[in-house]
FITORBA-679491 format. One line per 3 residues: number of its first residue (from 1); for each residue x, z, y of C-alpha. Coordinates in steps of 0.1 Angstrom, whole numbers. Example, Ala and Ser with C-alpha at 12.3 -4.5 7.8 and 13.67 -1.06 7.14 Angstrom:
<gupas>
1	123:78:-45 | 137:71:-11
</gupas>
This chain:
<gupas>
1	6:621:33 | 6:602:66 | 22:571:49
4	-6:571:24 | -32:573:51 | -17:544:70
7	-16:523:39 | -52:532:30 | -64:524:66
10	-46:490:65 | -62:482:32 | -96:491:45
13	-90:470:76 | -80:440:54 | -111:445:33
16	-134:445:63 | -117:413:76 | -121:396:43
19	-158:405:42 | -162:393:78 | -144:360:72
22	-153:348:37 | -147:312:48 | -111:320:57
25	-104:336:24 | -120:306:5 | -99:282:26
28	-67:300:17 | -75:300:-20 | -93:267:-25
31	-72:237:-37 | -60:210:-13 | -79:178:-20
34	-64:143:-17 | -77:110:-30 | -66:76:-41
37	-89:46:-35 | -73:18:-54 | -84:-14:-71
40	-88:-3:-107 | -109:-35:-113 | -114:-68:-95
43	-88:-91:-81 | -63:-62:-75 | -71:-46:-108
46	-36:-51:-122 | -22:-28:-95 | -46:0:-90
49	-41:19:-122 | -3:22:-116 | -9:32:-80
52	-33:60:-91 | -9:71:-119 | 21:76:-95
55	-1:96:-71 | -11:119:-100 | 26:122:-110
58	36:134:-76 | 8:159:-74 | 16:173:-109
61	53:178:-99 | 43:195:-67 | 18:218:-85
64	45:228:-110 | 67:238:-81 | 40:260:-65
67	17:235:-47 | 16:231:-9 | 13:262:13
70	7:282:-18 | -23:262:-28 | -28:239:-58
73	-33:202:-50 | -62:183:-66 | -62:145:-67
76	-95:126:-69 | -91:89:-79 | -118:63:-72
79	-121:25:-79 | -126:3:-48 | -133:-27:-72
82	-113:-48:-47 | -145:-52:-28 | -157:-37:5
85	-192:-26:-5 | -182:-4:-35 | -152:8:-16
88	-174:21:12 | -196:39:-14 | -165:55:-30
91	-150:65:4 | -183:81:14 | -182:102:-18
94	-146:112:-13 | -153:122:23 | -187:138:21
97	-187:152:-14 | -151:158:-24 | -141:166:12
100	-106:152:8 | -81:154:36 | -65:120:30
103	-73:87:12 | -44:67:0 | -37:33:-15
106	-64:9:-2 | -51:-25:-12 | -72:-54:-1
109	-74:-59:37 | -111:-64:35 | -115:-30:18
112	-93:-12:43 | -111:-28:72 | -144:-15:58
115	-132:20:49 | -111:27:80 | -140:35:104
118	-154:61:79 | -120:78:79 | -113:80:116
121	-149:91:123 | -145:120:98 | -109:127:107
124	-98:118:72 | -63:104:72 | -59:69:56
127	-27:55:41 | -29:18:31 | -9:-10:16
130	-30:-38:32 | -12:-63:54 | -37:-79:78
133	-26:-75:115 | -62:-67:125 | -62:-34:106
136	-39:-14:129 | -56:-30:159 | -88:-12:150
139	-95:20:171 | -83:43:144 | -71:69:168
142	-39:76:148 | -57:84:115 | -40:55:97
145	-6:43:87 | 4:14:65 | 36:11:44
148	29:-26:38 | 45:-49:64 | 18:-65:86
151	11:-102:85 | 33:-110:115 | 64:-96:97
154	55:-109:62 | 45:-145:72 | 75:-148:96
157	99:-140:68 | 80:-162:44 | 82:-192:68
160	119:-186:73 | 123:-187:35 | 103:-219:32
163	125:-235:58 | 156:-224:38 | 143:-244:8
166	143:-275:29 | 105:-280:30 | 92:-302:58
169	55:-307:51 | 37:-276:40 | 1:-274:30
172	-15:-239:29 | -45:-233:6 | -62:-199:12
175	-96:-182:9 | -113:-166:38 | -96:-131:43
178	-88:-108:73 | -53:-124:74 | -63:-161:71
181	-62:-171:107 | -31:-150:115 | -13:-167:86
184	-21:-201:101 | -10:-190:136 | 23:-175:125
187	32:-205:103 | 24:-229:131 | 47:-209:154
190	77:-205:131 | 78:-237:110 | 82:-262:138
193	113:-244:149 | 129:-256:117 | 115:-291:119
196	86:-285:95 | 49:-289:99 | 19:-272:83
199	-17:-283:75 | -42:-261:58 | -77:-256:43
202	-98:-226:35 | -115:-226:0 | -142:-207:-17
205	-125:-182:-40 | -155:-181:-64 | -153:-217:-75
208	-142:-226:-110 | -123:-257:-99 | -104:-268:-67
211	-98:-304:-77 | -115:-317:-45 | -95:-294:-23
214	-63:-303:-42 | -69:-340:-37 | -75:-333:0
217	-42:-315:2 | -22:-341:-17 | -34:-369:6
220	-12:-354:32 | 19:-359:10 | 31:-323:12
223	65:-313:-3 | 54:-276:-6 | 20:-259:-13
226	15:-223:-1 | -10:-208:-25 | -23:-178:-6
229	-52:-164:-26 | -56:-136:-52 | -48:-138:-89
232	-82:-151:-102 | -85:-181:-78 | -48:-188:-79
235	-49:-193:-117 | -75:-220:-111 | -56:-235:-82
238	-23:-238:-100 | -39:-254:-130 | -56:-280:-108
241	-23:-287:-89 | -6:-293:-123 | -34:-316:-136
244	-32:-335:-103 | 5:-342:-110 | 19:-324:-79
247	57:-324:-82 | 66:-305:-50 | 74:-269:-45
250	48:-241:-47 | 51:-206:-33 | 27:-177:-31
253	26:-140:-26 | 37:-119:-56 | 5:-98:-55
256	-13:-129:-69 | 14:-148:-87 | 23:-121:-111
259	28:-115:-148 | -10:-112:-153 | -13:-147:-138
262	14:-161:-162 | -4:-145:-191 | -38:-159:-181
265	-25:-194:-176 | -5:-194:-209 | 14:-226:-201
268	49:-223:-188 | 48:-258:-174 | 20:-249:-150
271	40:-221:-133 | 76:-234:-139 | 96:-233:-107
274	69:-215:-86 | 83:-192:-60 | 70:-157:-52
277	74:-134:-22 | 69:-96:-18 | 81:-66:1
280	111:-52:-18 | 111:-16:-30 | 142:5:-24
283	158:-3:-57 | 185:22:-67 | 171:50:-45
286	163:84:-59 | 126:78:-51 | 125:45:-68
289	141:60:-100 | 114:86:-100 | 87:60:-98
292	102:40:-126 | 103:71:-148 | 67:82:-139
295	50:49:-146 | 72:38:-174 | 83:6:-158
298	118:-9:-151 | 103:-29:-122 | 74:-10:-105
301	55:-31:-80 | 58:-25:-43 | 23:-10:-40
304	30:17:-66 | 62:26:-47 | 43:28:-14
307	16:51:-29 | 44:74:-41 | 55:75:-4
310	19:81:8 | 14:112:-13 | 49:126:-5
313	45:122:33 | 10:136:33 | 20:168:15
316	51:173:36 | 30:168:68 | 6:195:57
319	35:219:50 | 51:212:84 | 18:218:101
322	8:248:80 | -26:231:79 | -42:207:54
325	-66:188:76 | -65:151:83 | -57:159:119
328	-26:179:108 | -14:150:88 | -19:126:117
331	0:148:141 | 30:154:117 | 35:124:95
334	61:108:118 | 78:142:122 | 87:142:85
337	95:105:81 | 115:95:111 | 136:109:139
340	164:125:120 | 167:156:99 | 178:164:63
343	174:133:42 | 148:138:14 | 133:114:-11
346	107:134:-30 | 80:159:-22 | 94:189:-40
349	127:188:-21 | 109:181:11 | 85:210:8
352	114:233:0 | 133:222:30 | 103:226:53
355	96:261:39 | 132:269:47 | 127:258:83
358	147:226:80 | 138:194:97 | 134:165:72
361	137:127:73 | 119:111:44 | 130:77:30
364	111:67:-1 | 106:43:-29 | 94:16:-6
367	123:22:18 | 125:39:52 | 91:50:63
370	93:46:101 | 61:37:119 | 53:24:154
373	25:39:176 | -2:17:159 | 8:29:124
376	27:-3:113 | 59:0:93 | 88:-11:116
379	107:-31:90 | 114:-36:54 | 133:-60:30
382	116:-88:10 | 122:-100:-25 | 120:-137:-33
385	118:-148:-70 | 112:-180:-89 | 95:-184:-123
388	118:-199:-149 | 107:-203:-185 | 78:-179:-179
391	101:-152:-164 | 106:-140:-128 | 142:-145:-117
394	156:-132:-85 | 165:-157:-58 | 174:-132:-31
397	165:-99:-13 | 166:-102:25
</gupas>
């Protein structure tokens, strides 16, 4: 009889608590909301759909395994249109209406620069694949990490590769972006150490021809052109360089000189021999294999691999904190990705390990995810390729 009375009293007490704290009950039962804000259209439109797709795949796998902290995860995907103004509108909707804890996958540096203040002001965590140095110099108060190497790391490695090709007179052609000036500064610091020089110009990326700019560049007799725009303007630039008879080497970032560019140009002669450069995913890793299977590609791009890592780290951070807020992610994301512990390469295994009280050390599809105090990735490898007969061929990974 007494056991029954104790049980009944406990049940009544719990019922009273539930009535007194309806917000607490709702919080425990409502889904965890995350978001991707990727370029589904615009200059980055060839990357955004795959980035959103891999995020959805990770969320689906986690939900099948029981969610995070016993709660289902809901992913909201928005298009930033590779443009700051629509990106800000989308971010406002994600933060104010959807009330997501984290936004993942911002691609263009101009987009991330515009969206970041909204995130830190609302304590929404932001994971980005943008590379401009200025991004992590913003006063984000820890509510931001990027898995993309910053301009300092990327352009330094690029300059070293240019020197390895024997180029001595480089001309950089680039639109105005958040990384334009830093690109010039880094090239001018590194190239002279190898006996090379660099000149440059900034062009309007909305023009339908760059013949005037190409003629200006070729008057300096360069032996290499660094084409540092996005895909739409680089299509025009490469055609104009070809028409002008430029016979030297051309190199550009793989985010712009990609298969979409080759398909749009439609002439192998225009792109034959062009070099490309990009952060190298962790090929052969368990995480990389999961990305390949999820997006149906034998060679997923580095941004898709990075978003896989974003979602995985965010969910593990929540589990470790036993809290799904942006602040909880900020305070725990380095605890799950660096500093030792059980090696894990996917969210489900990581969540199981954390639930069992184990310390975890995540290394993902983009490689080790170790960050400095500003939120910059500490290091990564880079992939250099060359277009031959319309196909990308590996030169080296270093």
